N, C-alpha and C positions, 0 to 999 in steps of 0.2 A: 521323049523322057530322057534319053541318053544326050540329046543335044543341050538340053537345059543342065544337065549334070555338068557336062564339059563347060559350059558357059559359067556356071556358078564357080567351079574350081579355077577356071582361068581368071575369073574376077578377083577371087581371094588371093590368088598368087600375085596378081598385078597390084593389089593394094599393100601386099607384104613388102614390095620393093619400091613403094612410091614414097618420096620424101614430102612430108607435109611441113609447111612453115609454121613456126610457133611464134606467137606474139612476144615481144620483147619482155613484157612485164611478166608473162608466164614463165619464160626462161629464167628470169631474175628470181622468181619466186621458188622455182624448182632448185636453183642453185643455193639459195638461203636455206631451204629444207635440207639439202644435202649436207651443207656445212654444219648446220644444227645436229644432224644425225652423227656426223663424225665427231663432233665435240662430245656428244652424250655417250659415244661408245668408248672414248678414252684412248689411251695408248697401252699397248702390251709391253711388258719388259722382255729383255733378251731371253730370260729363263722361260718365260711363257710362250714366246715364239719357238724356242728350241724344243719345248715339251710338246707343243702342238705338232710341229713337224715330225717329231719321233712317233707320234700316234698315227700318223696319216697311212693310209693304204698304200702299199707299194704295187705298182702295176707295171706289166711289161709294155715297152713303147709300141705303137703301131708299126707294123711291117714296113710301111712307106716312109717312116721316120728315120732316115739314115743319119749316121754321125755328121756327115756334111751339112745336111739340112739343121741339125741342132746347133752346129757351130755358127751357121749363118744367122740363125735366129738370135742366138746369144750375142753375137756381134751387134746385130741391129739394136737389141735391147740396151746394150751397153752405150751404144751411140746416142740413143734416146735420153738415156740418163746424165750423160755428160753435159755440163753447163755451157 
C-alpha cells in the first residue's frame, strides 16, 4: 500500500511540472476570451486605484526578503516595463 501511495504522489508531482503542448487554435481562443474579459472589466480611474490600494491589508515582509532583494526585483520590473 505504501508503495502505491508513493507512486501516486510521484505521478501527481510529475504531472504538475510537465509542459503540455496546446493546439494553436485553443491558444488563440483563450487569448480572445482573455481579451474579451479585459474589455468587459473596463479601466479603473486613478482615484479608484488609490482607494483600493489604501484599503489593502498591510503585512510585514518575509524575513528572507531583504532590502537588497526588493531593490533587485524592482530594478528587474522596471527593466521589463521599459520599451
